[in-house]
Every structure is written in structure tokens, then in C-alpha cells.
N, C-alpha and C positions, 0 to 999 in steps of 0.2 A: 609617199604624202599623199594623202585620199580623202574622201569624203561619202560616207557611209548613213543611208536614210533608211528607218525600217518603219514601216506601219505595220500595225496590229489593231486588234479588238481587246476588250477587255479581258483580264484572263485567260489569254493567251500564251502565256511565260514570252512575248514579248519586250515587255523590258527588261527579263532578264538575260533574255538572250544578247540586249543591244549590251547591256552594263558587260556581260562575260566576253562582247569581240571586243569593245574599249579595254576593258583589261588584259584581255591577247595583247592586243594591237599597240597596248601604249598609248591609247587615244584619248581625248577627250570627249565624257559622255553628257550629250546634252537633251534638254527637253522641256521641265519648266523654267528655265532661262528666259527664254522667247516671252512665254505668258509674263512672266514679271517686266520684260521689258517694253513690251506691248502694253499692259497696263498702265506704267508710267506713263506713256504715252497717250494714252485715253484721258489721262487723268482719272482715273477710278480704280477703288482697290479689286486689287487680284480675284479675291471672292467673285465679286459681282460679274468680271469676265468670266471668269469660269462656268459660273449659272448660266450667262450667255449661252457659252459654248455648249452648254448640254440639252440646252432648251432648242423649238426649232428657228430656224434661223431669222425668220421675221423680229427675234428678241433686237438682235443688231440697228433693226428700224426705229425702234425706243431711242437711239441715241441720233447726235444730228449726222446725218451722213454716217451712217451706224459702217454699212456694209463696204463703202467706199475707205472708210479708216481704218477699220478692222483687216482688211485686205492688204493695205496698205503697213500698218504699223506693224502688222504680223512678218512680212516680207521682208521688211527692213531691219526687223531685228533678229532673221534667221539668217538671212545676205550676212550681216555685221557676224555672229560668230562662226560661221563656216568660212570664211574667209582665211581666219585662221588655218584654217588644212586641217588634216588627222583627227577629222570629225566624228561619230556616231550620234546622229540625231534618231530619235525616236520620238512623235508625236504629231502635230499637226500638219500635214497634209506636206511634209518634204517635198515627194516625189511631185507636187505638182509647183512649187515655188521654185522647182531646181530644174525643169522640164527641157529649160534650154541650152544646159550647163551641161557640156561631156564631160564623161569620168567617172560624173557619181554613181554606186553603186546602189540600186535602190531593191530594197526587199521588203515584202511580205509576209506575217507571220499569222500561221493559222491552230485551230488545235479543234478537238472534236467538240460539241455541244455540251454531251454527256462528263468531260472533264470537267471543263468551266461551269457547269451548273455546281458539280462536287465542291469546287474552289469559291465559287462564290457563296457557297452554304458553309462552308467549313468559316473562310473569314469574318464573313457576318453575322454566324450564327444564324441564319435565317432556315426553311425549310425547304426542300429542291424546288418544289412550286413555284414559291416565290421566287428564289433564288434563278429559274427559266424566266418566269415573267420581266423579270429587273434587266436581265441578259438579251432576251429579244427586244426590249424598248430604246435599250441602248443603244441595239446594234441598230435597231431603226433610223434611232435618230442621227447617228453616225454618216449614216448612208446619207439622209435627208441633208445633211450639211454638207456632205464633197458634195451632192450634185444640184443643191439650194445656194451655195457660198460659189465652188470653183469649179463646178460644170461638169463637173466627173464623176465616175464611180468608183468609189475606193476599191470597191472588189474584183474589179476589173484585172486580171491578171496580166493584160498587157502594158500595161501602167510600169510593172517591175521584170528587172533582170534574174531575179529568182522568188518564186513561194515555195516557204517551207513550212511542214506542217507537222505540227510537236505531237506526234505519238509513240512510233518506231523511230523518229529523228527524239533524241534528246535535244538537252538546251546547249550541253558540252558539244552534240553532233554538230546542231546545227551555228551555234559559234565557229565550230571547225571548219566547215563547208564555206562560210562569207570571209572568216578569214584567210581561206586558202584563191579566192575568187577576188577579195580585195587586189591579192599580188600579182594579179593580171596584170600585162603593161596597158591596158582598154581602159583600166581605172586609176589609173596614177594621172597625179594633177600633170597638167602641162602648159607650156607657154601659151597655147590657144584656149585654155578652157581657163587661165590663171587671168587672161585680158577680158574674156565673157563675163565671169565673176565680177571682175572687176565694176565693168562697164554694167552691171543689173546691179551692183550695190551703190553705185553713185545715182543713177537712174530712181531707183528706190526711197532711197536720201531725200533726191526732189522732190519726190512724187507727198512723201509723207512730210513734207515741208510747205508745198501747198494744197495740200488735199481738202482741208477745208477753207481754202478761198477757190478753189475750183474742183470738184470732189472728180467728176466727169473727166479725167485728166491724161491723156498716153504722154508717157516720159519716155525718150529713150536717148543714153547716152554712148559716147564715144571718144576715149582719150580726152576726157573733159570737154567734149562737143556736146550741149547738153539739148536736144530739140522737144518742144512741148507742145503737143496738140491740145485745143481746147474744143469742150462743144460750145455750139452757141450761146454769146452771151449778148444780153440786150444791148441797144447799141447806145442808150442813157448812161450807162456803166459800162462801156464796152472797153474803154481808154483807163478809167481807174484800173478795172480789176486786171487789166495785161500788164498794168506797171508794177500790180504790185506781186502778180503771179512770176515776172520778169525780177524783179527787184528783190523779192524773196528767194529765188532759183540761184541768185548770184551769189547768194552768199554764204552758200551749201559749198562746206572746204569738198576741194578736187574741182570745181567746177569751173573752167574757163570762158568759155562762152556760151549765151544761152538764144536758142534761133526759138520765138516762137510765131506758132503759125495759128490760127484762126477758123474754122472750122465751119462752112455759110452755112451747112443745114443740121439739123440736130433731129432726129427721130425721136419725141420723147417717151415714146412706150418700148426704148431698145434703152439696157442698163450697159453704160459701157466699160469694158474688161481696164481698169486702169494699167493692165501689163500687157496689152496687147502687142504684139509685134516687136517684143523685148525677148 
């Protein structure tokens, strides 16, 4: 039982590799499912969320608490699917959301720009010059998203256990290497990794439940005990907001106890990562 995440650029054959790996291992292959779940949480059509994800990170700010909600809903959706185990995920920064969960095999798929240009031009019936422009723009936007939203460079090879280049290696070769690697003991689901995943999922569920009440919030769970750290709340509404956070969190399935800590100081120029220290 294992979890595999595959990061890929457009027309790099990463989707084909992911589907081949899932088929060979008998695993479930997921990607768009995460966006569907998140769009329901946002209460917006999936197409609007997709458009936001293909534009500058600032687009999320058009939604109320957009960045915080996006991170919260996407993470919750991914962890809910991942909990089933035996998953191949290709899509939105799976390696980022699963950084602290041991045993996840993280793969990056790359391909030559020349091959990507030919594939883009063929599929879209456009010139190679136009295909090059689109691919460069897409790569730049994906990189901006990684840096602007996640604070990581998705092109950094240190994020991955393996970086596979599709050229001399075919899709079949890449899939075979991944299938062989994931059989190693260190990529098998263990009681430790299962507990960390369960705690992470509970913290994600709680954060998603309270993100519109207090978006800049840190949530950490341990065996049903949930610690919530909030940014400074004005004194005149502190009690009401605190009670609402605690009451809402206590209703989340799996929560046994909620411990709420109010931060005394807040740097208004610092955006708090809602999943820091989880």
C-alpha cells in the first residue's frame, strides 16, 4: 500500500505516466477529482477555479480570503482521497501538501521543449511558434503559482525522490522504474505514516471548516485533540469569534477536544501559512 505523487508540465507525458503506473499497480489515479471537491467548497463552478489556477496568483484575492480558502480546500480534498491509500496523484502540488507525510514517493516528469512544442502544435493545430509561446507562458505561470501560493519552486529537483526525463526513457520505461521503486520498504504505508496522515486530514478538515471565520489560523491535530492558534482578533469581537471557532471545530467528525490559543501579536504584513507546523 503506497502513495505516489507525480508533478509534470504540460505535454511532458506525465499524465500518461501516471495512468500507466496506476494501471500496472492496480491503484486509483486521481487529478481533476481534487478540483471538483474544492470548487464545491468554494461554491463556484469548477471552470472558474481552473481559470484562476491558470492566471496569476493574485486572482485568488478576488475571492474572500481566496488564498487561504484555496490552500485549505485543496489540501483537505487531496488528503481525503489519499487516505484511501494505493493512489497515484498527478496535479496540484501534491508533493507540497504531503511534505510531512513519510513514505510518499514524489516524482517529477520532464520532457524536451522541442518534443513538447511538436505535441502542442499537433494537438491544437497551431504553428510551432505559437506552441512555443503558449508553453513558455504556461511554464512561467505554473512556476509563479508554486512560488506565490506554495512558496516553493516546483522545478527544484530536491523536492522529488526521482526526476525522470521522457526522451530516451519512454512512458513505459518511466512507469516501470516508478513501479519498481515504490515496492521498496521505505515507500510502504506504515502505522506511523498512517497516523500522521490521519492527523493531517483531521487538521485539514477543521481548518476548512473555520477558514472563513478566521483565515489566518494554524491547526494541528493529534489523536483527535485539535490545537488551534489564531491571529490577533480585535478585543471587541474576540469572545464571539473564539466561541464560533471552537463551536465549529467541535462539530467536525473525529474531533475529541479543541484547545484554542489566541496570539497576542500579529504582523499585518506577514501572511500566515495555515498549515505551518503540521
